[in-house]
Backbone as a printed PyTorch tensor [residue, N CA C, xyz], in Angstrom:
tensor([[[  0.8280,  -1.2060,   0.0000],
         [  0.0000,   0.0000,   0.0000],
         [  0.8640,   1.2590,   0.0000]],

        [[  0.3440,   2.3170,  -0.5970],
         [  1.0440,   3.5940,  -0.6110],
         [  0.8370,   4.2690,   0.7440]],

        [[  1.9320,   4.6520,   1.3770],
         [  1.8270,   5.2720,   2.6920],
         [  1.3120,   6.6930,   2.5680]],

        [[  0.7890,   7.2040,   3.6790],
         [  0.2870,   8.5800,   3.6980],
         [  1.4090,   9.5610,   3.3890]],

        [[  2.6190,   9.2730,   3.9050],
         [  3.7620,  10.1610,   3.6630],
         [  4.0970,  10.2250,   2.1850]],

        [[  4.1750,   9.0690,   1.5400],
         [  4.4940,   9.0440,   0.1140],
         [  3.4180,   9.7310,  -0.7140]],

        [[  2.1640,   9.4900,  -0.3690],
         [  1.0590,  10.1190,  -1.0850],
         [  1.1150,  11.6320,  -0.9340]],

        [[  1.4550,  12.0970,   0.2680],
         [  1.5730,  13.5360,   0.5140],
         [  2.7020,  14.1420,  -0.3050]],

        [[  3.8160,  13.4210,  -0.4150],
         [  4.9460,  13.9110,  -1.1990],
         [  4.6060,  13.9710,  -2.6860]],

        [[  3.8940,  12.9670,  -3.1650],
         [  3.4750,  12.9590,  -4.5650],
         [  2.5430,  14.1300,  -4.8540]],

        [[  1.6250,  14.4020,  -3.9490],
         [  0.7190,  15.5450,  -4.1180],
         [  1.4960,  16.8520,  -4.1050]],

        [[  2.4690,  16.9670,  -3.2030],
         [  3.2980,  18.1680,  -3.1400],
         [  4.0890,  18.3400,  -4.4340]],

        [[  4.6050,  17.2400,  -4.9750],
         [  5.3480,  17.2920,  -6.2360],
         [  4.4480,  17.7820,  -7.3760]],

        [[  3.2080,  17.3070,  -7.3930],
         [  2.2570,  17.7740,  -8.4080],
         [  2.0160,  19.2780,  -8.2750]],

        [[  1.8640,  19.7470,  -7.0420],
         [  1.6260,  21.1690,  -6.8080],
         [  2.8290,  21.9970,  -7.2650]],

        [[  4.0250,  21.4910,  -7.0070],
         [  5.2290,  22.1890,  -7.4620],
         [  5.2780,  22.2400,  -8.9820]],

        [[  4.9610,  21.1170,  -9.6160],
         [  4.9480,  21.0870, -11.0700],
         [  3.8980,  22.0040, -11.6670]],

        [[  2.8440,  22.2570, -10.8950],
         [  1.7340,  23.0880, -11.3680],
         [  2.0460,  24.5760, -11.3440]],

        [[  3.1720,  24.9650, -10.7440],
         [  3.5290,  26.3890, -10.7210],
         [  3.7450,  26.8560, -12.1600]],

        [[  2.8470,  27.6840, -12.6950],
         [  2.9240,  28.0670, -14.1130],
         [  3.8160,  29.2950, -14.3110]],

        [[  5.1020,  29.0860, -14.2650],
         [  6.0380,  30.2110, -14.3260],
         [  5.8540,  31.0480, -15.5930]],

        [[  5.6130,  30.4030, -16.7200],
         [  5.4350,  31.1460, -17.9740],
         [  4.2010,  32.0390, -17.9140]],

        [[  3.1160,  31.5040, -17.3570],
         [  1.8710,  32.2730, -17.2640],
         [  2.0180,  33.4130, -16.2720]],

        [[  2.5590,  33.1320, -15.1120],
         [  2.6700,  34.1520, -14.0730],
         [  3.6380,  35.2590, -14.4570]],

        [[  4.8030,  34.9010, -14.9880],
         [  5.7650,  35.9240, -15.4070],
         [  5.2010,  36.7550, -16.5480]],

        [[  4.5520,  36.1000, -17.4990],
         [  3.9620,  36.8330, -18.6180],
         [  2.8980,  37.8140, -18.1740]],

        [[  2.0330,  37.3710, -17.2720],
         [  0.9360,  38.2280, -16.8280],
         [  1.4090,  39.3280, -15.8920]],

        [[  2.2860,  38.9860, -14.9380],
         [  2.7130,  39.9580, -13.9400],
         [  3.6440,  41.0270, -14.5090]],

        [[  4.5500,  40.6300, -15.3870],
         [  5.5610,  41.5640, -15.8850],
         [  5.2370,  42.1660, -17.2420]],

        [[  4.3960,  41.4740, -18.0170],
         [  4.1260,  41.9550, -19.3770],
         [  2.6370,  42.1360, -19.6710]],

        [[  1.7880,  41.6830, -18.7610],
         [  0.3510,  41.7660, -19.0040],
         [ -0.0880,  40.8710, -20.1440]],

        [[  0.6340,  39.7690, -20.3520],
         [  0.3890,  38.8840, -21.4910],
         [  0.2780,  37.4430, -21.0040]],

        [[ -0.7080,  36.7430, -21.5030],
         [ -0.8040,  35.3040, -21.2730],
         [ -0.1810,  34.6320, -22.4880]],

        [[  0.9980,  34.0130, -22.3080],
         [  1.7240,  33.4520, -23.4430],
         [  0.9280,  32.3640, -24.1580]],

        [[ -0.0760,  31.8160, -23.4870],
         [ -0.8860,  30.7730, -24.1170],
         [ -1.7870,  31.3270, -25.2130]],

        [[ -1.9090,  32.6520, -25.2740],
         [ -2.7270,  33.2860, -26.3130],
         [ -1.9230,  33.6040, -27.5710]],

        [[ -0.6360,  33.2760, -27.5580],
         [  0.2320,  33.6200, -28.6810],
         [  1.1390,  32.4400, -29.0180]],

        [[  1.8000,  32.5360, -30.1600],
         [  2.7590,  31.5120, -30.5520],
         [  2.1350,  30.1350, -30.6540]],

        [[  2.7700,  29.1700, -29.9920],
         [  2.2880,  27.7880, -30.0290],
         [  1.1160,  27.5620, -29.0810]],

        [[  0.8790,  28.5170, -28.1830],
         [ -0.2030,  28.3690, -27.2170],
         [  0.1820,  27.5880, -25.9750]],

        [[  1.4540,  27.2110, -25.8750],
         [  1.9240,  26.4400, -24.7200],
         [  2.4690,  27.3530, -23.6250]],

        [[  2.2690,  26.9340, -22.3870],
         [  2.7980,  27.6720, -21.2460],
         [  4.1470,  27.0850, -20.8660]],

        [[  5.1270,  27.2720, -21.7280],
         [  6.4450,  26.7170, -21.4850],
         [  7.5360,  27.7030, -21.8500]],

        [[  8.7830,  27.3010, -21.6210],
         [  9.9120,  28.1920, -21.8470],
         [ 10.0820,  28.5460, -23.3270]],

        [[  9.9390,  27.5580, -24.2090],
         [ 10.1470,  27.8150, -25.6400],
         [  9.1810,  28.8630, -26.1650]],

        [[  7.9120,  28.7300, -25.8250],
         [  6.9340,  29.7020, -26.2940],
         [  7.1510,  31.0650, -25.6440]],

        [[  7.6410,  31.0760, -24.4090],
         [  7.9410,  32.3440, -23.7430],
         [  9.0790,  33.0520, -24.4480]],

        [[ 10.1020,  32.3080, -24.8510],
         [ 11.1870,  32.8950, -25.6360],
         [ 10.6420,  33.5050, -26.9210]],

        [[  9.7630,  32.7800, -27.5960],
         [  9.2210,  33.2580, -28.8650],
         [  8.3810,  34.5230, -28.6790]],

        [[  7.5350,  34.5090, -27.6440],
         [  6.5550,  35.5780, -27.4750],
         [  7.1400,  36.7900, -26.7580]],

        [[  7.9210,  36.5550, -25.7140],
         [  8.3720,  37.6490, -24.8600],
         [  9.8680,  37.9020, -24.8870]],

        [[ 10.6320,  37.0330, -25.5270],
         [ 12.0730,  37.2350, -25.5940],
         [ 12.8130,  36.5680, -24.4470]],

        [[ 14.1420,  36.6910, -24.4840],
         [ 14.9610,  35.9380, -23.5200],
         [ 14.8990,  36.5070, -22.1080]],

        [[ 14.5600,  37.7790, -21.9370],
         [ 14.4690,  38.3370, -20.5830],
         [ 13.3530,  37.6770, -19.7870]],

        [[ 12.3400,  37.2000, -20.4690],
         [ 11.2810,  36.4320, -19.8090],
         [ 11.5290,  34.9410, -19.9520]],

        [[ 12.0780,  34.5300, -21.0900],
         [ 12.2600,  33.1150, -21.3560],
         [ 13.2720,  32.4370, -20.4490]],

        [[ 14.3770,  33.1100, -20.1500],
         [ 15.4040,  32.5080, -19.3050],
         [ 14.9140,  32.2150, -17.8890]],

        [[ 14.2510,  33.1820, -17.2150],
         [ 13.7140,  32.8650, -15.8890],
         [ 12.7100,  31.7230, -15.9150]],

        [[ 11.8630,  31.6790, -16.9420],
         [ 10.8940,  30.5920, -17.0600],
         [ 11.6060,  29.2630, -17.2300]],

        [[ 12.6210,  29.2370, -18.0810],
         [ 13.3900,  28.0110, -18.3130],
         [ 14.0230,  27.5130, -17.0150]],

        [[ 14.6550,  28.4240, -16.2820],
         [ 15.3290,  28.0460, -15.0320],
         [ 14.3230,  27.5530, -14.0000]],

        [[ 13.2130,  28.2620, -13.8560],
         [ 12.2090,  27.8660, -12.8710],
         [ 11.5710,  26.5190, -13.2230]],

        [[ 11.3150,  26.2940, -14.5040],
         [ 10.6990,  25.0230, -14.9150],
         [ 11.6480,  23.8500, -14.6830]],

        [[ 12.9440,  24.0720, -14.9340],
         [ 13.9210,  23.0140, -14.6560],
         [ 14.0040,  22.7550, -13.1570]],

        [[ 14.0620,  23.8340, -12.3780],
         [ 14.2110,  23.7020, -10.9300],
         [ 13.0320,  22.9790, -10.2870]],

        [[ 11.8140,  23.2790, -10.7520],
         [ 10.6720,  22.6530, -10.0930],
         [ 10.6460,  21.1470, -10.3380]],

        [[ 11.1200,  20.7030, -11.4930],
         [ 11.2230,  19.2700, -11.7360],
         [ 12.3010,  18.6360, -10.8860]],

        [[ 13.4400,  19.3140, -10.7680],
         [ 14.5580,  18.8010,  -9.9760],
         [ 14.1960,  18.7190,  -8.4990]],

        [[ 13.6520,  19.8070,  -7.9720],
         [ 13.3190,  19.8620,  -6.5440],
         [ 12.2130,  18.8790,  -6.2000]],

        [[ 11.2560,  18.7050,  -7.1020],
         [ 10.1620,  17.7660,  -6.8520],
         [ 10.6970,  16.3570,  -6.6170]],

        [[ 11.6590,  15.9390,  -7.4370],
         [ 12.2480,  14.6110,  -7.2650],
         [ 12.9920,  14.5230,  -5.9350]],

        [[ 13.6750,  15.5990,  -5.5650],
         [ 14.4660,  15.5930,  -4.3410],
         [ 13.6080,  15.6180,  -3.0720]],

        [[ 12.2980,  15.7390,  -3.2330],
         [ 11.4070,  15.6040,  -2.0760],
         [ 11.5270,  14.2150,  -1.4580]],

        [[ 12.1070,  13.2850,  -2.1990],
         [ 12.3020,  11.9230,  -1.7010],
         [ 13.0890,  11.9190,  -0.3920]],

        [[ 13.9280,  12.9220,  -0.1930],
         [ 14.7540,  12.9770,   1.0070],
         [ 13.9610,  13.3870,   2.2430]],

        [[ 12.6960,  13.7490,   2.0680],
         [ 11.8550,  14.0790,   3.2210],
         [ 11.3280,  12.8300,   3.9150]],

        [[ 11.5830,  11.6950,   3.3160],
         [ 11.2230,  10.4390,   3.9670],
         [ 12.4910,   9.6310,   4.2220]],

        [[ 12.5370,   8.9700,   5.3420],
         [ 13.7060,   8.1600,   5.7020],
         [ 13.4050,   6.6700,   5.5650]],

        [[ 12.3580,   6.3430,   4.8260],
         [ 11.9100,   4.9470,   4.7440],
         [ 12.8200,   4.0810,   3.8910]],

        [[ 13.4560,   4.6950,   2.8630],
         [ 14.2000,   3.8880,   1.9050],
         [ 15.6610,   4.3170,   1.8500]],

        [[ 16.5270,   3.3690,   1.5820],
         [ 17.9360,   3.6650,   1.3930],
         [ 18.1620,   4.1670,  -0.0290]],

        [[ 19.0520,   5.1560,  -0.2140],
         [ 19.3390,   5.6810,  -1.5550],
         [ 19.7770,   4.5850,  -2.5180]],

        [[ 19.3500,   4.7380,  -3.7690],
         [ 19.7280,   3.8540,  -4.8700],
         [ 19.0850,   2.4650,  -4.8000]],

        [[ 18.2170,   2.2550,  -3.8380],
         [ 17.4650,   1.0050,  -3.8250],
         [ 16.2740,   1.1380,  -4.7690]],

        [[ 15.6560,   0.0200,  -5.1020],
         [ 14.5210,   0.0460,  -6.0240],
         [ 13.3710,   0.8800,  -5.4710]],

        [[ 13.1180,   0.7770,  -4.1640],
         [ 12.0180,   1.5340,  -3.5570],
         [ 12.3010,   3.0360,  -3.5950]],

        [[ 13.5490,   3.3930,  -3.3340],
         [ 13.9610,   4.8000,  -3.3570],
         [ 13.7970,   5.3870,  -4.7560]],

        [[ 14.3010,   4.6730,  -5.7590],
         [ 14.2230,   5.1400,  -7.1480],
         [ 12.7740,   5.2060,  -7.6120]],

        [[ 11.9640,   4.2300,  -7.2310],
         [ 10.5560,   4.2420,  -7.6360],
         [  9.8250,   5.4490,  -7.0700]],

        [[ 10.1560,   5.8290,  -5.8350],
         [  9.5340,   7.0220,  -5.2620],
         [ 10.0170,   8.2690,  -5.9840]],

        [[ 11.3050,   8.3140,  -6.3160],
         [ 11.8310,   9.4330,  -7.1100],
         [ 11.0540,   9.5770,  -8.4190]],

        [[ 10.8560,   8.4610,  -9.0910],
         [ 10.1680,   8.4760, -10.3840],
         [  8.7190,   8.8970, -10.2230]],

        [[  8.0810,   8.4630,  -9.1460],
         [  6.6910,   8.8560,  -8.8850],
         [  6.5900,  10.3570,  -8.6570]],

        [[  7.5470,  10.9110,  -7.9270],
         [  7.5630,  12.3480,  -7.6680],
         [  7.8170,  13.1240,  -8.9570]],

        [[  8.7460,  12.6280,  -9.7590],
         [  9.0250,  13.2820, -11.0310],
         [  7.8300,  13.2510, -11.9680]],

        [[  7.1630,  12.1110, -12.0270],
         [  5.9910,  11.9780, -12.8860],
         [  4.8730,  12.9050, -12.4180]],

        [[  4.6980,  13.0280, -11.1070],
         [  3.6730,  13.9240, -10.5710],
         [  3.9700,  15.3720, -10.9490]],

        [[  5.2430,  15.7700, -10.8580],
         [  5.6270,  17.1350, -11.2300],
         [  5.4040,  17.3820, -12.7150]],

        [[  5.7060,  16.3930, -13.5380],
         [  5.5260,  16.5280, -14.9890],
         [  4.0460,  16.6690, -15.3350]],

        [[  3.2090,  15.8630, -14.6960],
         [  1.7640,  15.9750, -14.9080],
         [  1.2790,  17.3490, -14.4650]],

        [[  1.8500,  17.8360, -13.3560],
         [  1.4870,  19.1640, -12.8780],
         [  1.8200,  20.2530, -13.8730]],

        [[  2.9690,  20.1230, -14.5360],
         [  3.3470,  21.1270, -15.5290],
         [  2.4170,  21.0860, -16.7430]],

        [[  2.0960,  19.8890, -17.1910],
         [  1.2390,  19.7540, -18.3740],
         [ -0.2070,  20.1160, -18.0560]],

        [[ -0.6590,  19.7490, -16.8580],
         [ -2.0330,  20.0440, -16.4260],
         [ -1.9910,  20.7780, -15.0810]],

        [[ -1.5910,  22.0600, -15.0910],
         [ -1.3930,  22.7970, -13.8380],
         [ -2.7050,  23.2400, -13.1890]],

        [[ -2.8680,  22.8890, -11.9290],
         [ -4.0750,  23.2650, -11.2080],
         [ -4.1730,  24.7700, -11.0230]],

        [[ -3.0210,  25.4610, -11.0410],
         [ -3.0040,  26.9100, -10.8350],
         [ -3.2100,  27.7060, -12.1160]],

        [[ -3.3850,  27.0230, -13.2400],
         [ -3.5450,  27.7330, -14.5180],
         [ -4.5940,  27.0570, -15.3810]],

        [[ -5.6820,  26.6340, -14.7500],
         [ -6.7920,  26.0630, -15.4980],
         [ -6.4570,  24.7920, -16.2340]],

        [[ -5.4440,  24.0540, -15.7700],
         [ -5.0270,  22.7790, -16.3670],
         [ -4.5610,  22.9330, -17.8120]],

        [[ -4.1230,  24.1540, -18.1720],
         [ -3.5590,  24.4190, -19.5030],
         [ -2.0890,  24.7780, -19.3470]],

        [[ -1.2230,  23.7900, -19.4860],
         [  0.1940,  24.0190, -19.2780],
         [  1.0110,  23.8780, -20.5360]],

        [[  2.2610,  23.4540, -20.3610],
         [  3.1650,  23.2950, -21.4900],
         [  3.4340,  21.8360, -21.7910]],

        [[  4.4330,  21.5920, -22.6230],
         [  4.7700,  20.2180, -23.0050],
         [  5.6830,  19.5540, -21.9850]],

        [[  6.2920,  20.3360, -21.1110],
         [  7.0380,  19.7710, -19.9970],
         [  8.4850,  19.4110, -20.2720]],

        [[  9.0730,  19.8980, -21.3640],
         [ 10.4430,  19.5010, -21.7000],
         [ 11.4400,  20.0350, -20.6750]],

        [[ 11.3130,  21.3110, -20.2900],
         [ 12.2410,  21.8840, -19.3110],
         [ 12.0740,  21.2190, -17.9490]],

        [[ 10.8300,  21.0080, -17.5390],
         [ 10.5750,  20.3260, -16.2680],
         [ 11.1020,  18.9010, -16.3210]],

        [[ 10.9370,  18.2530, -17.4500],
         [ 11.4480,  16.8980, -17.6270],
         [ 12.9640,  16.8730, -17.5150]],

        [[ 13.6240,  17.9010, -18.0280],
         [ 15.0780,  17.9790, -17.9130],
         [ 15.4920,  18.0210, -16.4470]],

        [[ 14.7930,  18.8260, -15.6490],
         [ 15.0950,  18.8770, -14.2270],
         [ 14.8930,  17.5390, -13.5550]],

        [[ 13.8420,  16.8380, -13.9580],
         [ 13.5590,  15.5070, -13.4060],
         [ 14.6710,  14.5280, -13.7600]],

        [[ 15.0910,  14.5300, -15.0160],
         [ 16.1390,  13.6120, -15.4590],
         [ 17.4610,  13.8910, -14.7470]],

        [[ 17.7670,  15.1760, -14.5460],
         [ 18.9970,  15.5300, -13.8360],
         [ 18.9700,  15.0120, -12.4030]],

        [[ 17.8040,  15.0450, -11.7870],
         [ 17.6690,  14.5780, -10.4120],
         [ 17.6970,  13.0590, -10.3200]],

        [[ 17.1400,  12.3940, -11.3240],
         [ 17.0330,  10.9310, -11.2970],
         [ 18.3270,  10.2610, -11.7460]],

        [[ 18.9230,  10.7670, -12.8510],
         [ 20.1400,  10.1350, -13.3910],
         [ 20.9400,  11.1980, -14.1240]],

        [[ 21.8680,  11.8340, -13.4110],
         [ 22.5930,  12.9710, -13.9770],
         [ 23.4420,  12.5670, -15.1760]],

        [[ 24.0120,  11.3690, -15.1730],
         [ 24.8550,  10.9410, -16.2940],
         [ 24.0880,  10.8750, -17.6000]],

        [[ 22.9490,  10.1940, -17.5840],
         [ 22.1220,  10.0920, -18.7850],
         [ 21.5680,  11.4560, -19.1820]],

        [[ 21.2430,  12.2770, -18.1730],
         [ 20.7110,  13.6180, -18.4560],
         [ 21.7420,  14.4730, -19.1840]],

        [[ 23.0050,  14.3780, -18.7860],
         [ 24.0620,  15.1560, -19.4380],
         [ 24.2480,  14.7250, -20.8930]],

        [[ 24.1050,  13.4380, -21.1560],
         [ 24.1820,  12.9630, -22.5400],
         [ 23.0380,  13.5590, -23.3550]],

        [[ 21.8410,  13.5770, -22.7700],
         [ 20.6740,  14.1570, -23.4510],
         [ 20.8740,  15.6490, -23.7180]],

        [[ 21.4480,  16.3490, -22.7460],
         [ 21.7160,  17.7780, -22.9290],
         [ 22.6910,  17.9850, -24.0790]],

        [[ 23.7130,  17.1240, -24.1480],
         [ 24.6720,  17.2270, -25.2420],
         [ 24.0140,  17.0320, -26.5960]],

        [[ 23.1290,  16.0430, -26.6990],
         [ 22.4050,  15.8020, -27.9510],
         [ 21.5250,  16.9950, -28.2950]],

        [[ 20.8520,  17.5500, -27.2810],
         [ 19.9960,  18.7100, -27.5080],
         [ 20.8050,  19.8860, -28.0470]],

        [[ 21.9360,  20.1830, -27.4010],
         [ 22.7330,  21.3450, -27.7880],
         [ 23.2790,  21.2010, -29.2070]],

        [[ 23.7870,  20.0250, -29.5280],
         [ 24.3280,  19.8040, -30.8750],
         [ 23.2240,  19.9430, -31.9250]],

        [[ 22.0620,  19.3600, -31.6480],
         [ 20.9560,  19.3920, -32.6080],
         [ 20.4400,  20.8100, -32.8230]],

        [[ 20.2880,  21.5540, -31.7230],
         [ 19.7290,  22.9030, -31.8830],
         [ 20.7270,  23.8390, -32.5530]],

        [[ 22.0190,  23.6190, -32.3280],
         [ 23.0280,  24.4390, -32.9990],
         [ 23.0560,  24.1590, -34.5010]],

        [[ 22.7850,  22.9060, -34.8620],
         [ 22.8210,  22.5350, -36.2690],
         [ 21.5350,  22.8590, -37.0080]],

        [[ 20.3800,  22.7390, -36.3070],
         [ 19.0930,  22.8600, -36.9940],
         [ 18.2530,  24.0590, -36.5570]],

        [[ 18.4510,  24.5350, -35.3340],
         [ 17.6470,  25.6170, -34.7410],
         [ 16.2000,  25.2030, -34.4940]],

        [[ 15.9320,  23.9020, -34.5110],
         [ 14.6000,  23.3940, -34.1900],
         [ 14.5840,  22.8940, -32.7410]],

        [[ 13.8240,  23.5700, -31.8780],
         [ 13.7180,  23.1390, -30.4870],
         [ 12.9860,  21.8120, -30.4020]],

        [[ 11.9440,  21.6610, -31.2010],
         [ 11.1500,  20.4360, -31.1570],
         [ 11.9800,  19.2130, -31.5390]],

        [[ 12.7400,  19.3170, -32.6170],
         [ 13.5770,  18.1970, -33.0570],
         [ 14.6440,  17.8920, -32.0110]],

        [[ 15.2160,  18.9340, -31.4330],
         [ 16.2320,  18.7570, -30.4010],
         [ 15.6540,  18.0420, -29.1910]],

        [[ 14.4380,  18.4240, -28.8060],
         [ 13.7810,  17.8050, -27.6540],
         [ 13.4900,  16.3350, -27.9120]],

        [[ 13.0000,  16.0300, -29.1040],
         [ 12.6450,  14.6440, -29.4130],
         [ 13.8740,  13.7490, -29.4970]],

        [[ 14.9550,  14.2340, -30.0980],
         [ 16.1700,  13.4330, -30.1780],
         [ 16.7670,  13.2240, -28.7860]],

        [[ 16.6560,  14.2230, -27.9390],
         [ 17.1270,  14.0860, -26.5560],
         [ 16.3130,  13.0350, -25.8190]],

        [[ 14.9950,  13.0570, -26.0270],
         [ 14.1260,  12.0630, -25.3800],
         [ 14.4460,  10.6540, -25.8600]],

        [[ 14.7430,  10.5030, -27.1350],
         [ 15.1270,   9.1960, -27.6690],
         [ 16.4560,   8.7210, -27.0810]],

        [[ 17.3140,   9.6860, -26.7770],
         [ 18.6290,   9.3650, -26.2290],
         [ 18.5440,   8.8450, -24.8000]],

        [[ 17.5390,   9.2830, -24.0360],
         [ 17.4740,   8.9240, -22.6150],
         [ 17.3630,   7.4190, -22.3860]],

        [[ 16.3860,   6.7160, -22.9700],
         [ 16.3300,   5.2690, -22.7430],
         [ 17.5430,   4.5280, -23.2930]],

        [[ 18.1010,   5.0230, -24.3920],
         [ 19.3130,   4.3980, -24.9350],
         [ 20.4590,   4.5090, -23.9320]],

        [[ 20.5870,   5.6940, -23.3210],
         [ 21.6460,   5.9080, -22.3390],
         [ 21.4330,   5.0400, -21.1050]],

        [[ 20.1870,   5.0040, -20.6240],
         [ 19.8790,   4.2460, -19.4100],
         [ 20.1440,   2.7560, -19.5960]],

        [[ 19.6900,   2.2200, -20.7170],
         [ 19.7340,   0.7650, -20.9030],
         [ 21.0230,   0.2430, -21.5310]],

        [[ 21.6350,   1.0330, -22.4300],
         [ 22.7680,   0.5000, -23.1820],
         [ 24.1140,   1.1250, -22.8260]],

        [[ 24.0870,   2.2980, -22.1900],
         [ 25.3420,   2.9150, -21.7650],
         [ 25.5900,   2.6660, -20.2780]],

        [[ 24.5430,   2.8940, -19.4710],
         [ 24.6940,   2.7020, -18.0270],
         [ 24.2120,   1.3320, -17.5480]],

        [[ 23.5100,   0.6090, -18.4110],
         [ 23.0670,  -0.7510, -18.0920],
         [ 22.3370,  -0.8230, -16.7510]],

        [[ 21.4040,   0.1290, -16.5480],
         [ 20.6310,   0.1450, -15.3060],
         [ 19.7080,  -1.0710, -15.2440]],

        [[ 19.5890,  -1.6410, -14.0660],
         [ 18.8150,  -2.8770, -13.9080],
         [ 17.5090,  -2.6880, -13.1440]],

        [[ 17.2690,  -1.4980, -12.5950],
         [ 16.0160,  -1.2610, -11.8720],
         [ 14.8830,  -1.1650, -12.8860]],

        [[ 13.9120,  -2.0760, -12.8560],
         [ 12.8350,  -2.1050, -13.8640],
         [ 12.0870,  -0.7780, -13.9820]],

        [[ 11.7870,  -0.1570, -12.8500],
         [ 11.0390,   1.0970, -12.8780],
         [ 11.7560,   2.1840, -13.6480]],

        [[ 13.0850,   2.2330, -13.5330],
         [ 13.8670,   3.2500, -14.2350],
         [ 13.8550,   3.0070, -15.7350]],

        [[ 13.9570,   1.7590, -16.1390],
         [ 13.9120,   1.4390, -17.5710],
         [ 12.5420,   1.7430, -18.1740]],

        [[ 11.4940,   1.4260, -17.4200],
         [ 10.1340,   1.7190, -17.8890],
         [  9.9230,   3.2240, -17.9910]],

        [[ 10.3990,   3.9540, -16.9800],
         [ 10.2740,   5.4160, -16.9800],
         [ 11.0180,   6.0180, -18.1650]],

        [[ 12.1970,   5.4930, -18.4690],
         [ 12.9860,   6.0100, -19.5910],
         [ 12.2280,   5.8660, -20.9070]],

        [[ 11.5950,   4.7330, -21.0960],
         [ 10.8130,   4.5180, -22.3190],
         [  9.5620,   5.3850, -22.3250]],

        [[  8.9560,   5.5520, -21.1340],
         [  7.7790,   6.4040, -21.0260],
         [  8.1100,   7.8470, -21.4080]],

        [[  9.2610,   8.3270, -20.9410],
         [  9.7000,   9.6850, -21.2650],
         [  9.7840,   9.8690, -22.7700]],

        [[ 10.3870,   8.9130, -23.4410],
         [ 10.5480,   8.9780, -24.8930],
         [  9.1910,   9.0260, -25.5940]],

        [[  8.2970,   8.1290, -25.2120],
         [  6.9720,   8.0680, -25.8390],
         [  6.1740,   9.3420, -25.5680]],

        [[  6.2400,   9.8350, -24.3200],
         [  5.4880,  11.0430, -23.9550],
         [  5.9250,  12.2400, -24.7800]],

        [[  7.2260,  12.4310, -24.9080],
         [  7.7320,  13.5760, -25.6790],
         [  7.3160,  13.4740, -27.1390]],

        [[  7.3570,  12.2800, -27.7000],
         [  6.9390,  12.1000, -29.0940],
         [  5.4460,  12.3870, -29.2620]],

        [[  4.6370,  11.9640, -28.2890],
         [  3.1900,  12.2100, -28.3610],
         [  2.8820,  13.6900, -28.2540]],

        [[  3.5230,  14.3750, -27.3060],
         [  3.2410,  15.8020, -27.1160],
         [  3.7990,  16.6550, -28.2520]],

        [[  4.6650,  16.0760, -29.0650],
         [  5.2310,  16.8200, -30.1990],
         [  4.6790,  16.3330, -31.5390]],

        [[  3.5070,  15.7260, -31.5080],
         [  2.9340,  15.1840, -32.7360],
         [  2.7420,  16.2620, -33.8000]],

        [[  2.2140,  17.4110, -33.3980],
         [  2.0080,  18.4990, -34.3660],
         [  3.3380,  19.0260, -34.8870]],

        [[  4.3460,  19.0450, -34.0110],
         [  5.6690,  19.4900, -34.4520],
         [  6.2450,  18.5290, -35.4890]],

        [[  6.0110,  17.2370, -35.2900],
         [  6.4820,  16.2380, -36.2510],
         [  5.8380,  16.4840, -37.6120]],

        [[  4.5430,  16.7520, -37.5980],
         [  3.8320,  17.0190, -38.8500],
         [  4.3950,  18.2580, -39.5480]],

        [[  4.6870,  19.3110, -38.7500],
         [  5.2390,  20.5370, -39.3390],
         [  6.6660,  20.3300, -39.8290]],

        [[  7.4290,  19.5170, -39.1200],
         [  8.7920,  19.2250, -39.5750],
         [  8.7680,  18.4930, -40.9160]],

        [[  7.8620,  17.5430, -41.0570],
         [  7.7670,  16.7620, -42.2960],
         [  7.2910,  17.6160, -43.4670]],

        [[  6.4500,  18.6070, -43.1550],
         [  5.9240,  19.4770, -44.2140],
         [  6.7990,  20.7070, -44.4450]],

        [[  7.8160,  20.8830, -43.6010],
         [  8.7080,  22.0330, -43.7490],
         [  8.1590,  23.3110, -43.1810]],

        [[  7.1340,  23.2210, -42.3280],
         [  6.4930,  24.4130, -41.7860],
         [  6.8870,  24.7140, -40.3320]],

        [[  7.7490,  23.8920, -39.7590],
         [  8.1300,  24.1020, -38.3600],
         [  9.0020,  25.3490, -38.2280]],

        [[  8.6670,  26.1800, -37.2410],
         [  9.4230,  27.4040, -37.0280],
         [ 10.7200,  27.1540, -36.2880]],

        [[ 11.7280,  27.9460, -36.6150],
         [ 13.0100,  27.8580, -35.9310],
         [ 13.0680,  28.8980, -34.8210]],

        [[ 13.7580,  28.5440, -33.7330],
         [ 13.8390,  29.4370, -32.5980],
         [ 14.8300,  30.5440, -32.8690]],

        [[ 14.4950,  31.7480, -32.4320],
         [ 15.4000,  32.8990, -32.5270],
         [ 15.4360,  33.5580, -31.1640]],

        [[ 16.5780,  33.5050, -30.5040],
         [ 16.7220,  34.0840, -29.1830],
         [ 17.0620,  35.5540, -29.3090]],

        [[ 16.0560,  36.3770, -29.0980],
         [ 16.2320,  37.8110, -29.2670],
         [ 16.1000,  38.5010, -27.9170]],

        [[ 16.7640,  39.6070, -27.7900],
         [ 16.7580,  40.3230, -26.5220],
         [ 15.4480,  41.0210, -26.2700]],

        [[ 14.7790,  41.4080, -27.3210],
         [ 13.5860,  42.2040, -27.1490],
         [ 12.3180,  41.4000, -27.1030]],

        [[ 11.2070,  42.1320, -26.9410],
         [  9.8940,  41.5100, -26.9240],
         [  8.9060,  42.4480, -27.5820]],

        [[  8.0200,  41.8850, -28.3510],
         [  7.0540,  42.7540, -29.0130],
         [  6.0290,  43.3100, -28.0340]],

        [[  6.0530,  42.8330, -26.7930],
         [  5.1250,  43.3190, -25.7910],
         [  5.7840,  44.2990, -24.8090]],

        [[  7.0990,  44.5250, -24.9600],
         [  7.8010,  45.3860, -24.0010],
         [  7.5330,  46.8520, -24.2980]]])
């Protein structure tokens, strides 16, 4: 059975993931709901597009941090030893709750983002080695193509490969989570895939200004 403590931590992780940094920063500092412009997502990429890097960078950092910190809530319980299957499974549950919170935030009418930045924070907290490989793939891809969506998807594909074939992790929950991450990112980027195939996908441009400033 799931203990009350674990259930409380999972709920707290969801609440942390639900913090809509893109929506709050856009509304408080610019009087703009980023979900009404660009891709319509409440995430860092759309914030960069709509409001520029002065808004996009804080959103990116906050979204990464909330995923990372949510996973680290595992240390509020002393029930499990680090690196054991039970410990890792609780980490993954907390990370998944935070990711769901970002995509369906209770504080923003359940209209969130795709969760890539929050997912990065989760991966860094769960397995820093595999996360660094994913970051490397993302950086190389975006420098070569300027497509955030393609970079995100290739990074997601890299995660299960790194977990299973580079680090040879044996905890079943971690391997399942790695594959889930890959599938989730591909599903949430379905429209981006269609635009990439048709040549209509927009490239990111990191500009200092904002059309709303």
